[in-house]
HTML snippet that shows the backbone in 3Dmol.js (N, CA, C, O; Angstrom):
<script src="https://3Dmol.org/build/3Dmol-min.js"></script>
<div id="view" style="width:600px;height:400px;position:relative"></div>
<script>
const pdb = `
ATOM      1  N   UNK A   1      20.851  23.053  14.954  1.00  0.00           N
ATOM      2  CA  UNK A   1      20.720  22.524  13.629  1.00  0.00           C
ATOM      3  C   UNK A   1      20.372  23.718  12.693  1.00  0.00           C
ATOM      4  O   UNK A   1      19.512  24.550  12.987  1.00  0.00           O
ATOM      5  N   UNK A   2      21.083  23.743  11.575  1.00  0.00           N
ATOM      6  CA  UNK A   2      20.844  24.791  10.542  1.00  0.00           C
ATOM      7  C   UNK A   2      20.260  24.124   9.320  1.00  0.00           C
ATOM      8  O   UNK A   2      20.710  23.065   8.884  1.00  0.00           O
ATOM      9  N   UNK A   3      19.238  24.775   8.777  1.00  0.00           N
ATOM     10  CA  UNK A   3      18.649  24.351   7.500  1.00  0.00           C
ATOM     11  C   UNK A   3      18.998  25.448   6.460  1.00  0.00           C
ATOM     12  O   UNK A   3      18.864  26.647   6.704  1.00  0.00           O
ATOM     13  N   UNK A   4      19.439  24.972   5.324  1.00  0.00           N
ATOM     14  CA  UNK A   4      19.812  25.821   4.174  1.00  0.00           C
ATOM     15  C   UNK A   4      18.861  25.454   3.034  1.00  0.00           C
ATOM     16  O   UNK A   4      18.852  24.321   2.551  1.00  0.00           O
ATOM     17  N   UNK A   5      18.065  26.437   2.618  1.00  0.00           N
ATOM     18  CA  UNK A   5      17.027  26.198   1.582  1.00  0.00           C
ATOM     19  C   UNK A   5      17.330  27.112   0.403  1.00  0.00           C
ATOM     20  O   UNK A   5      17.470  28.324   0.567  1.00  0.00           O
ATOM     21  N   UNK A   6      17.432  26.515  -0.806  1.00  0.00           N
ATOM     22  CA  UNK A   6      17.671  27.288  -2.010  1.00  0.00           C
ATOM     23  C   UNK A   6      16.638  26.870  -3.055  1.00  0.00           C
ATOM     24  O   UNK A   6      16.366  25.684  -3.241  1.00  0.00           O
ATOM     25  N   UNK A   7      16.076  27.856  -3.722  1.00  0.00           N
ATOM     26  CA  UNK A   7      15.086  27.598  -4.812  1.00  0.00           C
ATOM     27  C   UNK A   7      15.556  28.275  -6.072  1.00  0.00           C
ATOM     28  O   UNK A   7      16.085  29.386  -6.050  1.00  0.00           O
ATOM     29  N   UNK A   8      15.351  27.580  -7.172  1.00  0.00           N
ATOM     30  CA  UNK A   8      15.762  28.106  -8.487  1.00  0.00           C
ATOM     31  C   UNK A   8      14.623  28.112  -9.445  1.00  0.00           C
ATOM     32  O   UNK A   8      13.706  27.293  -9.378  1.00  0.00           O
ATOM     33  N   UNK A   9      14.705  29.099 -10.377  1.00  0.00           N
ATOM     34  CA  UNK A   9      13.866  29.150 -11.566  1.00  0.00           C
ATOM     35  C   UNK A   9      14.825  29.041 -12.739  1.00  0.00           C
ATOM     36  O   UNK A   9      15.932  29.578 -12.713  1.00  0.00           O
ATOM     37  N   UNK A  10      14.370  28.325 -13.777  1.00  0.00           N
ATOM     38  CA  UNK A  10      15.159  28.163 -14.978  1.00  0.00           C
ATOM     39  C   UNK A  10      14.346  28.622 -16.183  1.00  0.00           C
ATOM     40  O   UNK A  10      13.196  28.214 -16.345  1.00  0.00           O
ATOM     41  N   UNK A  11      14.928  29.461 -17.023  1.00  0.00           N
ATOM     42  CA  UNK A  11      14.259  29.858 -18.244  1.00  0.00           C
ATOM     43  C   UNK A  11      14.063  28.655 -19.191  1.00  0.00           C
ATOM     44  O   UNK A  11      13.016  28.497 -19.818  1.00  0.00           O
ATOM     45  N   UNK A  12      15.076  27.846 -19.267  1.00  0.00           N
ATOM     46  CA  UNK A  12      15.066  26.627 -20.070  1.00  0.00           C
ATOM     47  C   UNK A  12      14.701  25.481 -19.136  1.00  0.00           C
ATOM     48  O   UNK A  12      15.552  25.051 -18.358  1.00  0.00           O
ATOM     49  N   UNK A  13      13.503  24.978 -19.176  1.00  0.00           N
ATOM     50  CA  UNK A  13      13.029  23.952 -18.260  1.00  0.00           C
ATOM     51  C   UNK A  13      13.769  22.627 -18.485  1.00  0.00           C
ATOM     52  O   UNK A  13      13.704  21.745 -17.629  1.00  0.00           O
ATOM     53  N   UNK A  14      14.465  22.468 -19.608  1.00  0.00           N
ATOM     54  CA  UNK A  14      15.290  21.314 -19.822  1.00  0.00           C
ATOM     55  C   UNK A  14      16.470  21.247 -18.867  1.00  0.00           C
ATOM     56  O   UNK A  14      17.057  20.177 -18.708  1.00  0.00           O
ATOM     57  N   UNK A  15      16.836  22.336 -18.231  1.00  0.00           N
ATOM     58  CA  UNK A  15      17.952  22.383 -17.319  1.00  0.00           C
ATOM     59  C   UNK A  15      17.622  21.870 -15.929  1.00  0.00           C
ATOM     60  O   UNK A  15      18.530  21.602 -15.142  1.00  0.00           O
ATOM     61  N   UNK A  16      16.340  21.727 -15.610  1.00  0.00           N
ATOM     62  CA  UNK A  16      15.928  21.335 -14.289  1.00  0.00           C
ATOM     63  C   UNK A  16      16.480  19.968 -13.910  1.00  0.00           C
ATOM     64  O   UNK A  16      17.027  19.822 -12.816  1.00  0.00           O
ATOM     65  N   UNK A  17      16.361  18.982 -14.753  1.00  0.00           N
ATOM     66  CA  UNK A  17      16.825  17.627 -14.465  1.00  0.00           C
ATOM     67  C   UNK A  17      18.328  17.608 -14.256  1.00  0.00           C
ATOM     68  O   UNK A  17      18.806  16.966 -13.321  1.00  0.00           O
ATOM     69  N   UNK A  18      19.084  18.294 -15.098  1.00  0.00           N
ATOM     70  CA  UNK A  18      20.547  18.350 -14.977  1.00  0.00           C
ATOM     71  C   UNK A  18      20.934  19.028 -13.656  1.00  0.00           C
ATOM     72  O   UNK A  18      21.873  18.592 -12.989  1.00  0.00           O
ATOM     73  N   UNK A  19      20.222  20.079 -13.281  1.00  0.00           N
ATOM     74  CA  UNK A  19      20.515  20.778 -12.038  1.00  0.00           C
ATOM     75  C   UNK A  19      20.253  19.867 -10.846  1.00  0.00           C
ATOM     76  O   UNK A  19      21.052  19.808  -9.911  1.00  0.00           O
ATOM     77  N   UNK A  20      19.126  19.156 -10.884  1.00  0.00           N
ATOM     78  CA  UNK A  20      18.766  18.243  -9.791  1.00  0.00           C
ATOM     79  C   UNK A  20      19.834  17.158  -9.659  1.00  0.00           C
ATOM     80  O   UNK A  20      20.268  16.835  -8.553  1.00  0.00           O
ATOM     81  N   UNK A  21      20.250  16.602 -10.787  1.00  0.00           N
ATOM     82  CA  UNK A  21      21.283  15.558 -10.749  1.00  0.00           C
ATOM     83  C   UNK A  21      22.578  16.090 -10.143  1.00  0.00           C
ATOM     84  O   UNK A  21      23.216  15.402  -9.346  1.00  0.00           O
ATOM     85  N   UNK A  22      22.971  17.299 -10.511  1.00  0.00           N
ATOM     86  CA  UNK A  22      24.187  17.890  -9.962  1.00  0.00           C
ATOM     87  C   UNK A  22      24.094  18.071  -8.430  1.00  0.00           C
ATOM     88  O   UNK A  22      25.036  17.778  -7.694  1.00  0.00           O
ATOM     89  N   UNK A  23      22.939  18.557  -7.989  1.00  0.00           N
ATOM     90  CA  UNK A  23      22.734  18.727  -6.547  1.00  0.00           C
ATOM     91  C   UNK A  23      22.769  17.396  -5.815  1.00  0.00           C
ATOM     92  O   UNK A  23      23.442  17.251  -4.794  1.00  0.00           O
ATOM     93  N   UNK A  24      22.029  16.417  -6.354  1.00  0.00           N
ATOM     94  CA  UNK A  24      21.990  15.108  -5.718  1.00  0.00           C
ATOM     95  C   UNK A  24      23.373  14.451  -5.699  1.00  0.00           C
ATOM     96  O   UNK A  24      23.670  13.639  -4.824  1.00  0.00           O
ATOM     97  N   UNK A  25      24.204  14.807  -6.662  1.00  0.00           N
ATOM     98  CA  UNK A  25      25.559  14.272  -6.730  1.00  0.00           C
ATOM     99  C   UNK A  25      26.440  14.711  -5.557  1.00  0.00           C
ATOM    100  O   UNK A  25      27.509  14.134  -5.359  1.00  0.00           O
ATOM    101  N   UNK A  26      26.026  15.712  -4.776  1.00  0.00           N
ATOM    102  CA  UNK A  26      26.795  16.134  -3.624  1.00  0.00           C
ATOM    103  C   UNK A  26      26.617  15.201  -2.427  1.00  0.00           C
ATOM    104  O   UNK A  26      27.409  15.238  -1.486  1.00  0.00           O
ATOM    105  N   UNK A  27      25.560  14.350  -2.462  1.00  0.00           N
ATOM    106  CA  UNK A  27      25.278  13.456  -1.335  1.00  0.00           C
ATOM    107  C   UNK A  27      26.525  12.613  -1.020  1.00  0.00           C
ATOM    108  O   UNK A  27      27.103  11.978  -1.902  1.00  0.00           O
ATOM    109  N   UNK A  28      26.921  12.625   0.264  1.00  0.00           N
ATOM    110  CA  UNK A  28      28.034  11.824   0.707  1.00  0.00           C
ATOM    111  C   UNK A  28      29.412  12.375   0.327  1.00  0.00           C
ATOM    112  O   UNK A  28      30.430  11.762   0.646  1.00  0.00           O
ATOM    113  N   UNK A  29      29.450  13.506  -0.340  1.00  0.00           N
ATOM    114  CA  UNK A  29      30.743  14.031  -0.797  1.00  0.00           C
ATOM    115  C   UNK A  29      31.115  15.329  -0.038  1.00  0.00           C
ATOM    116  O   UNK A  29      32.220  15.841  -0.214  1.00  0.00           O
ATOM    117  N   UNK A  30      30.212  15.857   0.795  1.00  0.00           N
ATOM    118  CA  UNK A  30      30.472  17.108   1.482  1.00  0.00           C
ATOM    119  C   UNK A  30      30.331  16.816   2.982  1.00  0.00           C
ATOM    120  O   UNK A  30      29.213  16.742   3.493  1.00  0.00           O
ATOM    121  N   UNK A  31      31.460  16.650   3.691  1.00  0.00           N
ATOM    122  CA  UNK A  31      31.405  16.217   5.074  1.00  0.00           C
ATOM    123  C   UNK A  31      30.647  17.124   6.019  1.00  0.00           C
ATOM    124  O   UNK A  31      30.115  16.631   7.014  1.00  0.00           O
ATOM    125  N   UNK A  32      30.567  18.418   5.769  1.00  0.00           N
ATOM    126  CA  UNK A  32      29.874  19.349   6.649  1.00  0.00           C
ATOM    127  C   UNK A  32      28.376  19.362   6.478  1.00  0.00           C
ATOM    128  O   UNK A  32      27.682  20.121   7.154  1.00  0.00           O
ATOM    129  N   UNK A  33      27.865  18.539   5.589  1.00  0.00           N
ATOM    130  CA  UNK A  33      26.431  18.444   5.295  1.00  0.00           C
ATOM    131  C   UNK A  33      25.836  17.180   5.949  1.00  0.00           C
ATOM    132  O   UNK A  33      26.265  16.068   5.640  1.00  0.00           O
ATOM    133  N   UNK A  34      24.894  17.338   6.811  1.00  0.00           N
ATOM    134  CA  UNK A  34      24.256  16.200   7.479  1.00  0.00           C
ATOM    135  C   UNK A  34      23.271  15.492   6.559  1.00  0.00           C
ATOM    136  O   UNK A  34      23.205  14.263   6.536  1.00  0.00           O
ATOM    137  N   UNK A  35      22.510  16.271   5.805  1.00  0.00           N
ATOM    138  CA  UNK A  35      21.542  15.691   4.880  1.00  0.00           C
ATOM    139  C   UNK A  35      21.297  16.610   3.712  1.00  0.00           C
ATOM    140  O   UNK A  35      21.577  17.807   3.778  1.00  0.00           O
ATOM    141  N   UNK A  36      20.772  16.046   2.641  1.00  0.00           N
ATOM    142  CA  UNK A  36      20.479  16.790   1.404  1.00  0.00           C
ATOM    143  C   UNK A  36      19.206  16.218   0.811  1.00  0.00           C
ATOM    144  O   UNK A  36      19.026  15.005   0.698  1.00  0.00           O
ATOM    145  N   UNK A  37      18.323  17.149   0.433  1.00  0.00           N
ATOM    146  CA  UNK A  37      17.051  16.754  -0.214  1.00  0.00           C
ATOM    147  C   UNK A  37      16.790  17.726  -1.363  1.00  0.00           C
ATOM    148  O   UNK A  37      16.983  18.933  -1.217  1.00  0.00           O
ATOM    149  N   UNK A  38      16.355  17.202  -2.495  1.00  0.00           N
ATOM    150  CA  UNK A  38      15.978  18.054  -3.621  1.00  0.00           C
ATOM    151  C   UNK A  38      14.547  17.708  -4.042  1.00  0.00           C
ATOM    152  O   UNK A  38      14.042  16.624  -3.749  1.00  0.00           O
ATOM    153  N   UNK A  39      13.916  18.642  -4.728  1.00  0.00           N
ATOM    154  CA  UNK A  39      12.584  18.388  -5.216  1.00  0.00           C
ATOM    155  C   UNK A  39      12.299  19.291  -6.399  1.00  0.00           C
ATOM    156  O   UNK A  39      12.756  20.432  -6.455  1.00  0.00           O
ATOM    157  N   UNK A  40      11.530  18.757  -7.348  1.00  0.00           N
ATOM    158  CA  UNK A  40      11.097  19.497  -8.539  1.00  0.00           C
ATOM    159  C   UNK A  40       9.634  19.823  -8.347  1.00  0.00           C
ATOM    160  O   UNK A  40       8.837  18.943  -8.021  1.00  0.00           O
ATOM    161  N   UNK A  41       9.270  21.083  -8.546  1.00  0.00           N
ATOM    162  CA  UNK A  41       7.911  21.530  -8.418  1.00  0.00           C
ATOM    163  C   UNK A  41       6.978  20.851  -9.430  1.00  0.00           C
ATOM    164  O   UNK A  41       7.257  20.841 -10.629  1.00  0.00           O
ATOM    165  N   UNK A  42       5.879  20.288  -8.941  1.00  0.00           N
ATOM    166  CA  UNK A  42       4.921  19.699  -9.840  1.00  0.00           C
ATOM    167  C   UNK A  42       3.678  20.578 -10.055  1.00  0.00           C
ATOM    168  O   UNK A  42       2.896  20.327 -10.972  1.00  0.00           O
ATOM    169  N   UNK A  43       3.495  21.596  -9.224  1.00  0.00           N
ATOM    170  CA  UNK A  43       2.330  22.482  -9.360  1.00  0.00           C
ATOM    171  C   UNK A  43       2.472  23.457 -10.508  1.00  0.00           C
ATOM    172  O   UNK A  43       1.530  23.693 -11.265  1.00  0.00           O
ATOM    173  N   UNK A  44       3.658  24.017 -10.625  1.00  0.00           N
ATOM    174  CA  UNK A  44       3.917  25.008 -11.665  1.00  0.00           C
ATOM    175  C   UNK A  44       2.797  26.066 -11.689  1.00  0.00           C
ATOM    176  O   UNK A  44       2.140  26.300 -12.704  1.00  0.00           O
ATOM    177  N   UNK A  45       2.619  26.685 -10.519  1.00  0.00           N
ATOM    178  CA  UNK A  45       1.459  27.558 -10.302  1.00  0.00           C
ATOM    179  C   UNK A  45       1.681  29.005 -10.681  1.00  0.00           C
ATOM    180  O   UNK A  45       1.043  29.889 -10.109  1.00  0.00           O
ATOM    181  N   UNK A  46       2.553  29.273 -11.614  1.00  0.00           N
ATOM    182  CA  UNK A  46       2.707  30.640 -12.082  1.00  0.00           C
ATOM    183  C   UNK A  46       3.965  31.329 -11.645  1.00  0.00           C
ATOM    184  O   UNK A  46       4.963  30.682 -11.331  1.00  0.00           O
ATOM    185  N   UNK A  47       3.923  32.663 -11.623  1.00  0.00           N
ATOM    186  CA  UNK A  47       5.097  33.465 -11.400  1.00  0.00           C
ATOM    187  C   UNK A  47       5.726  33.235 -10.027  1.00  0.00           C
ATOM    188  O   UNK A  47       6.936  33.409  -9.877  1.00  0.00           O
ATOM    189  N   UNK A  48       4.952  32.855  -9.038  1.00  0.00           N
ATOM    190  CA  UNK A  48       5.497  32.679  -7.725  1.00  0.00           C
ATOM    191  C   UNK A  48       6.091  31.293  -7.507  1.00  0.00           C
ATOM    192  O   UNK A  48       6.649  31.018  -6.445  1.00  0.00           O
ATOM    193  N   UNK A  49       5.976  30.415  -8.505  1.00  0.00           N
ATOM    194  CA  UNK A  49       6.471  29.054  -8.401  1.00  0.00           C
ATOM    195  C   UNK A  49       7.938  28.968  -8.826  1.00  0.00           C
ATOM    196  O   UNK A  49       8.345  29.578  -9.815  1.00  0.00           O
ATOM    197  N   UNK A  50       8.707  28.222  -8.084  1.00  0.00           N
ATOM    198  CA  UNK A  50      10.108  27.923  -8.455  1.00  0.00           C
ATOM    199  C   UNK A  50      10.153  26.490  -9.014  1.00  0.00           C
ATOM    200  O   UNK A  50       9.289  25.664  -8.717  1.00  0.00           O
ATOM    201  N   UNK A  51      11.164  26.226  -9.814  1.00  0.00           N
ATOM    202  CA  UNK A  51      11.298  24.922 -10.477  1.00  0.00           C
ATOM    203  C   UNK A  51      11.923  23.859  -9.608  1.00  0.00           C
ATOM    204  O   UNK A  51      11.526  22.696  -9.683  1.00  0.00           O
ATOM    205  N   UNK A  52      12.909  24.229  -8.767  1.00  0.00           N
ATOM    206  CA  UNK A  52      13.711  23.231  -8.069  1.00  0.00           C
ATOM    207  C   UNK A  52      14.051  23.767  -6.679  1.00  0.00           C
ATOM    208  O   UNK A  52      14.290  24.963  -6.511  1.00  0.00           O
ATOM    209  N   UNK A  53      14.072  22.891  -5.700  1.00  0.00           N
ATOM    210  CA  UNK A  53      14.466  23.279  -4.333  1.00  0.00           C
ATOM    211  C   UNK A  53      15.537  22.340  -3.807  1.00  0.00           C
ATOM    212  O   UNK A  53      15.541  21.146  -4.104  1.00  0.00           O
ATOM    213  N   UNK A  54      16.439  22.899  -3.026  1.00  0.00           N
ATOM    214  CA  UNK A  54      17.441  22.152  -2.269  1.00  0.00           C
ATOM    215  C   UNK A  54      17.303  22.475  -0.818  1.00  0.00           C
ATOM    216  O   UNK A  54      17.203  23.646  -0.451  1.00  0.00           O
ATOM    217  N   UNK A  55      17.295  21.445   0.040  1.00  0.00           N
ATOM    218  CA  UNK A  55      17.291  21.638   1.482  1.00  0.00           C
ATOM    219  C   UNK A  55      18.424  20.816   2.032  1.00  0.00           C
ATOM    220  O   UNK A  55      18.439  19.595   1.876  1.00  0.00           O
ATOM    221  N   UNK A  56      19.400  21.480   2.690  1.00  0.00           N
ATOM    222  CA  UNK A  56      20.473  20.776   3.371  1.00  0.00           C
ATOM    223  C   UNK A  56      20.422  21.100   4.855  1.00  0.00           C
ATOM    224  O   UNK A  56      19.907  22.140   5.264  1.00  0.00           O
ATOM    225  N   UNK A  57      20.968  20.188   5.652  1.00  0.00           N
ATOM    226  CA  UNK A  57      21.100  20.450   7.086  1.00  0.00           C
ATOM    227  C   UNK A  57      22.529  20.415   7.498  1.00  0.00           C
ATOM    228  O   UNK A  57      23.335  19.684   6.921  1.00  0.00           O
ATOM    229  N   UNK A  58      22.866  21.219   8.519  1.00  0.00           N
ATOM    230  CA  UNK A  58      24.218  21.361   8.989  1.00  0.00           C
ATOM    231  C   UNK A  58      24.172  21.450  10.503  1.00  0.00           C
ATOM    232  O   UNK A  58      23.193  21.958  11.050  1.00  0.00           O
ATOM    233  N   UNK A  59      25.190  20.978  11.196  1.00  0.00           N
ATOM    234  CA  UNK A  59      25.207  20.934  12.645  1.00  0.00           C
ATOM    235  C   UNK A  59      25.088  22.341  13.241  1.00  0.00           C
ATOM    236  O   UNK A  59      24.366  22.539  14.218  1.00  0.00           O
ATOM    237  N   UNK A  60      25.784  23.307  12.664  1.00  0.00           N
ATOM    238  CA  UNK A  60      25.793  24.665  13.190  1.00  0.00           C
ATOM    239  C   UNK A  60      26.193  25.643  12.063  1.00  0.00           C
ATOM    240  O   UNK A  60      26.418  25.235  10.924  1.00  0.00           O
ATOM    241  N   UNK A  61      26.274  26.923  12.405  1.00  0.00           N
ATOM    242  CA  UNK A  61      26.606  27.940  11.396  1.00  0.00           C
ATOM    243  C   UNK A  61      28.014  27.755  10.854  1.00  0.00           C
ATOM    244  O   UNK A  61      28.268  28.035   9.682  1.00  0.00           O
ATOM    245  N   UNK A  62      28.926  27.293  11.685  1.00  0.00           N
ATOM    246  CA  UNK A  62      30.294  27.072  11.235  1.00  0.00           C
ATOM    247  C   UNK A  62      30.327  25.969  10.158  1.00  0.00           C
ATOM    248  O   UNK A  62      31.079  26.061   9.188  1.00  0.00           O
ATOM    249  N   UNK A  63      29.495  24.921  10.349  1.00  0.00           N
ATOM    250  CA  UNK A  63      29.453  23.880   9.333  1.00  0.00           C
ATOM    251  C   UNK A  63      28.781  24.335   8.049  1.00  0.00           C
ATOM    252  O   UNK A  63      29.124  23.869   6.963  1.00  0.00           O
ATOM    253  N   UNK A  64      27.820  25.248   8.174  1.00  0.00           N
ATOM    254  CA  UNK A  64      27.226  25.867   6.966  1.00  0.00           C
ATOM    255  C   UNK A  64      28.286  26.669   6.207  1.00  0.00           C
ATOM    256  O   UNK A  64      28.354  26.604   4.980  1.00  0.00           O
ATOM    257  N   UNK A  65      29.095  27.410   6.922  1.00  0.00           N
ATOM    258  CA  UNK A  65      30.172  28.180   6.311  1.00  0.00           C
ATOM    259  C   UNK A  65      31.159  27.244   5.627  1.00  0.00           C
ATOM    260  O   UNK A  65      31.637  27.542   4.533  1.00  0.00           O
ATOM    261  N   UNK A  66      31.471  26.109   6.262  1.00  0.00           N
ATOM    262  CA  UNK A  66      32.403  25.116   5.679  1.00  0.00           C
ATOM    263  C   UNK A  66      31.777  24.554   4.397  1.00  0.00           C
ATOM    264  O   UNK A  66      32.470  24.393   3.393  1.00  0.00           O
ATOM    265  N   UNK A  67      30.518  24.263   4.423  1.00  0.00           N
ATOM    266  CA  UNK A  67      29.781  23.792   3.229  1.00  0.00           C
ATOM    267  C   UNK A  67      29.891  24.804   2.101  1.00  0.00           C
ATOM    268  O   UNK A  67      30.126  24.432   0.951  1.00  0.00           O
ATOM    269  N   UNK A  68      29.718  26.106   2.429  1.00  0.00           N
ATOM    270  CA  UNK A  68      29.750  27.138   1.407  1.00  0.00           C
ATOM    271  C   UNK A  68      31.119  27.206   0.711  1.00  0.00           C
ATOM    272  O   UNK A  68      31.211  27.557  -0.465  1.00  0.00           O
ATOM    273  N   UNK A  69      32.182  26.863   1.463  1.00  0.00           N
ATOM    274  CA  UNK A  69      33.548  26.920   0.929  1.00  0.00           C
ATOM    275  C   UNK A  69      34.005  25.590   0.331  1.00  0.00           C
ATOM    276  O   UNK A  69      35.092  25.528  -0.243  1.00  0.00           O
ATOM    277  N   UNK A  70      33.219  24.538   0.446  1.00  0.00           N
ATOM    278  CA  UNK A  70      33.593  23.217  -0.035  1.00  0.00           C
ATOM    279  C   UNK A  70      33.751  23.206  -1.554  1.00  0.00           C
ATOM    280  O   UNK A  70      32.883  23.735  -2.248  1.00  0.00           O
ATOM    281  N   UNK A  71      34.817  22.631  -2.097  1.00  0.00           N
ATOM    282  CA  UNK A  71      34.997  22.626  -3.566  1.00  0.00           C
ATOM    283  C   UNK A  71      33.933  21.854  -4.331  1.00  0.00           C
ATOM    284  O   UNK A  71      33.614  22.219  -5.462  1.00  0.00           O
ATOM    285  N   UNK A  72      33.375  20.800  -3.749  1.00  0.00           N
ATOM    286  CA  UNK A  72      32.289  20.062  -4.400  1.00  0.00           C
ATOM    287  C   UNK A  72      31.078  20.992  -4.556  1.00  0.00           C
ATOM    288  O   UNK A  72      30.476  21.070  -5.627  1.00  0.00           O
ATOM    289  N   UNK A  73      30.741  21.679  -3.493  1.00  0.00           N
ATOM    290  CA  UNK A  73      29.641  22.652  -3.562  1.00  0.00           C
ATOM    291  C   UNK A  73      29.944  23.754  -4.570  1.00  0.00           C
ATOM    292  O   UNK A  73      29.068  24.190  -5.317  1.00  0.00           O
ATOM    293  N   UNK A  74      31.202  24.199  -4.576  1.00  0.00           N
ATOM    294  CA  UNK A  74      31.594  25.250  -5.517  1.00  0.00           C
ATOM    295  C   UNK A  74      31.371  24.881  -6.949  1.00  0.00           C
ATOM    296  O   UNK A  74      30.903  25.696  -7.744  1.00  0.00           O
ATOM    297  N   UNK A  75      31.710  23.628  -7.296  1.00  0.00           N
ATOM    298  CA  UNK A  75      31.494  23.163  -8.696  1.00  0.00           C
ATOM    299  C   UNK A  75      30.017  23.184  -9.060  1.00  0.00           C
ATOM    300  O   UNK A  75      29.650  23.623 -10.149  1.00  0.00           O
ATOM    301  N   UNK A  76      29.179  22.716  -8.159  1.00  0.00           N
ATOM    302  CA  UNK A  76      27.743  22.689  -8.418  1.00  0.00           C
ATOM    303  C   UNK A  76      27.163  24.071  -8.505  1.00  0.00           C
ATOM    304  O   UNK A  76      26.322  24.359  -9.357  1.00  0.00           O
ATOM    305  N   UNK A  77      27.621  24.929  -7.612  1.00  0.00           N
ATOM    306  CA  UNK A  77      27.161  26.331  -7.606  1.00  0.00           C
ATOM    307  C   UNK A  77      27.513  27.028  -8.901  1.00  0.00           C
ATOM    308  O   UNK A  77      26.705  27.786  -9.437  1.00  0.00           O
ATOM    309  N   UNK A  78      28.712  26.781  -9.414  1.00  0.00           N
ATOM    310  CA  UNK A  78      29.127  27.389 -10.694  1.00  0.00           C
ATOM    311  C   UNK A  78      28.243  26.862 -11.800  1.00  0.00           C
ATOM    312  O   UNK A  78      27.769  27.645 -12.623  1.00  0.00           O
ATOM    313  N   UNK A  79      28.007  25.575 -11.848  1.00  0.00           N
ATOM    314  CA  UNK A  79      27.153  25.004 -12.883  1.00  0.00           C
ATOM    315  C   UNK A  79      25.786  25.598 -12.885  1.00  0.00           C
ATOM    316  O   UNK A  79      25.293  26.052 -13.918  1.00  0.00           O
ATOM    317  N   UNK A  80      25.148  25.598 -11.700  1.00  0.00           N
ATOM    318  CA  UNK A  80      23.782  26.100 -11.617  1.00  0.00           C
ATOM    319  C   UNK A  80      23.701  27.622 -11.891  1.00  0.00           C
ATOM    320  O   UNK A  80      22.705  28.111 -12.423  1.00  0.00           O
ATOM    321  N   UNK A  81      24.740  28.337 -11.529  1.00  0.00           N
ATOM    322  CA  UNK A  81      24.750  29.786 -11.778  1.00  0.00           C
ATOM    323  C   UNK A  81      24.702  30.091 -13.259  1.00  0.00           C
ATOM    324  O   UNK A  81      24.215  31.147 -13.662  1.00  0.00           O
ATOM    325  N   UNK A  82      25.210  29.165 -14.084  1.00  0.00           N
ATOM    326  CA  UNK A  82      25.147  29.347 -15.516  1.00  0.00           C
ATOM    327  C   UNK A  82      23.836  28.940 -16.148  1.00  0.00           C
ATOM    328  O   UNK A  82      23.596  29.212 -17.325  1.00  0.00           O
ATOM    329  N   UNK A  83      22.980  28.285 -15.367  1.00  0.00           N
ATOM    330  CA  UNK A  83      21.683  27.790 -15.894  1.00  0.00           C
ATOM    331  C   UNK A  83      20.475  28.522 -15.371  1.00  0.00           C
ATOM    332  O   UNK A  83      19.451  28.611 -16.046  1.00  0.00           O
ATOM    333  N   UNK A  84      20.593  29.051 -14.156  1.00  0.00           N
ATOM    334  CA  UNK A  84      19.409  29.646 -13.473  1.00  0.00           C
ATOM    335  C   UNK A  84      19.026  30.989 -14.051  1.00  0.00           C
ATOM    336  O   UNK A  84      19.842  31.705 -14.632  1.00  0.00           O
ATOM    337  N   UNK A  85      17.741  31.311 -13.869  1.00  0.00           N
ATOM    338  CA  UNK A  85      17.281  32.659 -14.197  1.00  0.00           C
ATOM    339  C   UNK A  85      16.988  33.433 -12.893  1.00  0.00           C
ATOM    340  O   UNK A  85      17.106  34.657 -12.849  1.00  0.00           O
ATOM    341  N   UNK A  86      16.604  32.691 -11.831  1.00  0.00           N
ATOM    342  CA  UNK A  86      16.411  33.328 -10.505  1.00  0.00           C
ATOM    343  C   UNK A  86      16.776  32.329  -9.439  1.00  0.00           C
ATOM    344  O   UNK A  86      16.759  31.118  -9.660  1.00  0.00           O
ATOM    345  N   UNK A  87      17.121  32.879  -8.228  1.00  0.00           N
ATOM    346  CA  UNK A  87      17.471  32.035  -7.106  1.00  0.00           C
ATOM    347  C   UNK A  87      17.069  32.753  -5.840  1.00  0.00           C
ATOM    348  O   UNK A  87      17.201  33.972  -5.738  1.00  0.00           O
ATOM    349  N   UNK A  88      16.561  31.973  -4.845  1.00  0.00           N
ATOM    350  CA  UNK A  88      16.218  32.518  -3.555  1.00  0.00           C
ATOM    351  C   UNK A  88      16.837  31.619  -2.501  1.00  0.00           C
ATOM    352  O   UNK A  88      16.863  30.402  -2.690  1.00  0.00           O
ATOM    353  N   UNK A  89      17.335  32.159  -1.407  1.00  0.00           N
ATOM    354  CA  UNK A  89      17.985  31.422  -0.340  1.00  0.00           C
ATOM    355  C   UNK A  89      17.445  31.821   1.017  1.00  0.00           C
ATOM    356  O   UNK A  89      17.221  33.003   1.280  1.00  0.00           O
ATOM    357  N   UNK A  90      17.237  30.845   1.874  1.00  0.00           N
ATOM    358  CA  UNK A  90      16.901  31.074   3.305  1.00  0.00           C
ATOM    359  C   UNK A  90      17.733  30.133   4.123  1.00  0.00           C
ATOM    360  O   UNK A  90      17.782  28.938   3.828  1.00  0.00           O
ATOM    361  N   UNK A  91      18.406  30.648   5.169  1.00  0.00           N
ATOM    362  CA  UNK A  91      19.135  29.874   6.148  1.00  0.00           C
ATOM    363  C   UNK A  91      18.473  30.125   7.506  1.00  0.00           C
ATOM    364  O   UNK A  91      18.234  31.276   7.873  1.00  0.00           O
ATOM    365  N   UNK A  92      18.173  29.050   8.256  1.00  0.00           N
ATOM    366  CA  UNK A  92      17.551  29.258   9.543  1.00  0.00           C
ATOM    367  C   UNK A  92      17.924  28.181  10.514  1.00  0.00           C
ATOM    368  O   UNK A  92      18.325  27.081  10.134  1.00  0.00           O
ATOM    369  N   UNK A  93      17.782  28.522  11.819  1.00  0.00           N
ATOM    370  CA  UNK A  93      18.008  27.550  12.854  1.00  0.00           C
ATOM    371  C   UNK A  93      16.746  26.733  13.153  1.00  0.00           C
ATOM    372  O   UNK A  93      15.664  27.296  13.318  1.00  0.00           O
ATOM    373  N   UNK A  94      16.884  25.452  13.218  1.00  0.00           N
ATOM    374  CA  UNK A  94      15.707  24.614  13.452  1.00  0.00           C
ATOM    375  C   UNK A  94      15.832  23.877  14.778  1.00  0.00           C
ATOM    376  O   UNK A  94      14.936  23.120  15.150  1.00  0.00           O
TER     377      UNK A  94
END
`;
const viewer = $3Dmol.createViewer("view");
viewer.addModel(pdb, "pdb");
viewer.setStyle({}, {cartoon: {color: "spectrum"}});
viewer.zoomTo();
viewer.render();
</script>
């Protein structure tokens, strides 16, 4: 099992809800993704805090690669790339 975790910071905090909606819109539309979870930070604890997180699960590394190339994911990635100020990614085997 592979977990894919992405965190974003947004200079314009009004973009957080739109970004979350776009990410949640991938549910059920990307066959290589077993699950998708998003969350908005409520602590807002300073410079180390990110605004939004995405956690997806994939059967294996090949399915993660398929997800990365999926056109639905590509549309969301393009949208968020235009809104984010920072992004961090971690992929790991669980």
